[in-house]
C-alpha positions in Angstrom: -55.7 -36.0 63.4 -58.6 -34.5 65.3 -62.1 -35.5 64.1 -65.3 -33.6 64.7 -68.9 -34.7 64.8 -71.3 -34.0 61.9 -73.4 -30.8 62.2 -77.0 -31.2 63.3 -79.7 -31.0 60.7 -82.0 -28.0 60.8 -84.8 -29.8 62.6 -82.5 -31.2 65.4 -80.7 -27.9 65.7 -84.0 -26.1 66.3 -85.0 -28.7 68.8 -81.8 -28.3 70.9 -82.0 -24.5 70.6 -85.5 -24.6 72.0 -84.4 -26.9 74.8 -81.5 -24.5 75.6 -84.1 -21.7 75.9 -87.0 -23.4 77.6 -85.8 -26.6 79.2 -84.8 -27.5 82.7 -81.3 -26.6 83.9 -80.2 -30.2 83.2 -81.7 -30.0 79.7 -80.2 -26.7 79.0 -76.8 -28.0 79.9 -77.2 -31.0 77.7 -78.5 -28.9 74.8 -75.6 -26.5 75.1 -73.0 -29.3 75.1 -74.5 -30.9 72.0 -74.8 -27.6 70.1 -71.1 -26.8 70.9 -69.8 -30.3 70.0 -71.8 -30.4 66.8 -70.4 -27.1 65.6 -66.7 -27.7 66.4 -66.2 -28.6 62.8 -67.2 -25.0 62.0 -64.4 -23.7 64.3 -61.8 -25.8 62.6 -63.0 -24.6 59.2 -62.8 -20.9 60.1 -59.4 -21.4 61.8 -58.0 -22.6 58.5 -58.2 -19.0 57.2 -55.7 -18.0 59.8 -53.2 -20.9 59.2 -50.6 -18.5 57.8 -50.4 -16.3 61.0 -47.7 -17.0 63.5 -50.0 -18.7 66.0 -50.3 -22.4 67.2 -53.3 -24.0 65.5 -54.5 -25.6 68.7 -54.4 -22.2 70.4 -56.5 -20.7 67.5 -59.0 -23.6 67.8 -59.3 -23.0 71.6 -60.0 -19.3 71.0 -62.4 -20.1 68.2 -64.2 -22.5 70.5 -64.6 -19.6 73.0 -66.3 -17.7 70.2 -68.6 -20.7 69.5 -69.6 -21.0 73.2 -70.5 -17.3 73.2 -72.5 -17.8 70.1 -74.5 -20.7 71.6 -75.1 -18.8 74.8 -76.4 -15.7 73.0 -78.0 -17.0 69.9 -81.6 -15.9 69.2 -83.3 -18.3 66.8 -86.4 -16.0 66.5 -84.4 -13.7 64.1 -84.5 -16.4 61.4 -80.9 -17.1 60.9 -79.1 -20.4 61.5 -76.8 -20.9 64.5 -73.9 -21.7 62.2 -74.2 -18.3 60.5 -74.2 -16.4 63.8 -71.5 -18.6 65.3 -69.2 -18.0 62.3 -69.2 -14.3 63.0 -68.6 -14.9 66.7 -65.7 -17.2 66.1 -64.2 -14.8 63.5 -64.5 -11.9 66.0 -62.9 -13.9 68.8 -59.9 -14.8 66.6 -59.5 -11.3 65.2 -59.6 -9.9 68.7 -56.8 -12.3 69.7 -54.7 -11.4 66.6 -55.2 -7.6 67.1 -54.3 -7.9 70.7 -51.1 -9.8 69.9 -50.3 -7.4 67.1 -50.8 -4.4 69.4 -48.6 -5.9 72.1 -45.9 -6.7 69.5 -46.1 -3.2 68.1 -45.9 -1.6 71.5 -42.9 -3.7 72.4 -41.1 -2.8 69.1 -42.1 0.9 69.3 -40.9 1.4 72.9 -37.8 -0.8 72.6 -34.8 1.5 73.0 -32.8 2.0 69.8 -30.0 3.9 71.4 -29.2 7.0 73.5 -29.4 10.7 72.7 -26.7 13.2 73.6 -28.1 13.6 77.1 -28.0 9.8 77.8 -31.8 9.4 77.4 -33.1 6.3 75.6 -34.4 6.8 72.1 -37.2 4.5 70.9 -38.6 3.7 67.5 -41.7 5.6 68.6 -39.7 8.8 68.9 -38.3 8.4 65.4 -41.6 7.4 63.9 -43.5 10.2 65.5 -41.0 12.7 64.2 -41.4 11.3 60.7 -45.2 11.3 60.6 -46.0 15.0 60.9 -48.7 15.9 58.3 -48.8 19.1 56.3 -51.0 21.0 58.8 -48.6 20.0 61.7 -45.6 21.1 59.7 -47.2 24.5 59.0 -48.1 24.9 62.7 -44.5 24.0 63.6 -43.1 26.6 61.3 -45.4 29.2 62.8 -44.5 28.1 66.3 -40.8 28.3 65.4 -41.2 31.8 64.1 -42.9 32.8 67.3 -40.3 31.0 69.4 -37.4 32.9 67.8 -39.2 36.2 68.4 -40.0 35.2 72.0 -36.3 34.3 72.6 -35.3 37.8 71.6 -38.1 39.6 73.4 -38.4 37.6 76.7 -35.1 36.0 77.5 -32.1 37.8 78.8 -28.4 37.1 79.2 -27.5 33.5 79.6 -31.1 32.4 79.3 -31.1 33.4 75.6 -27.6 32.2 75.0 -28.2 28.8 76.5 -31.5 28.3 74.6 -29.9 29.2 71.3 -27.1 26.8 71.8 -29.2 24.1 73.4 -31.7 23.8 70.6 -29.6 25.0 67.6 -31.6 28.1 66.9 -30.6 31.0 64.7 -28.0 28.9 62.9 -26.3 27.8 66.1 -25.0 24.2 66.5 -27.1 22.1 68.8 -25.2 21.4 72.0 -25.7 19.2 75.1 -25.9 20.8 78.6 -22.5 19.5 79.4 -21.0 21.1 76.3 -22.6 24.4 77.0 -21.4 24.2 80.6 -17.8 23.6 79.5 -18.0 26.5 77.0 -19.4 28.9 79.5 -17.4 27.7 82.5 -20.4 26.6 84.5 -21.7 23.3 85.7 -24.1 21.2 83.7 -26.7 21.3 86.6 -26.5 25.2 86.5 -27.1 25.1 82.7 -30.1 22.8 83.3 -31.6 25.3 85.9 -31.2 28.2 83.5 -32.7 26.2 80.6 -35.7 25.2 82.7 -36.3 28.8 83.8 -36.0 30.0 80.2 -38.3 27.3 78.9 -40.9 28.2 81.5 -40.9 31.8 80.3 -41.3 30.7 76.7 -44.1 28.3 77.6 -46.0 31.0 79.4 -45.6 33.2 76.3 -47.2 30.5 74.1 -50.0 29.8 76.7 -50.8 33.5 76.8 -51.0 33.3 72.9 -48.9 36.4 72.5 -48.9 37.6 68.9 
């Protein structure tokens, strides 16, 4: 079991803090080492709060020690607080940054991990599903208004197969949503030709929205 030295008394702590600030380079190095070693017990104490997280305790102590070192290097005793009080915040911050970073990475991995494929063979991730389920009321109202405009733009702007393909492709006006290949088979044309017509039609619709047509 790892043991730690006892913390310094207030008088000795003040002595070494002054040495760290005003001493020679050798004295500063000695003072820094002593202040770090005598506060390692504080690191262990704070790390105990995180013992239920899925992290190795030695890793947490190492990260906490980095926070302690930063605290010793940046502590300003003229503000009237004890080093331990300031160091506790620095240690906590260092540990929290680690856990947040790990959580973010884990979240990104899980969100972007493919769950399956859509009808076109594109990968679907959890992020796609989550985003589609998190629309707020304002976004839903905006989507309904955009959908109303879209249906009108389809009637007014698109012609011939452009309109037909967009209606089938996106299941508009009560149509069944179909893949490009299914539409191609139905119309007797290639999937790539359907794709070209779709892109042209979408460009027309996009321009209509960008022009903010009423």
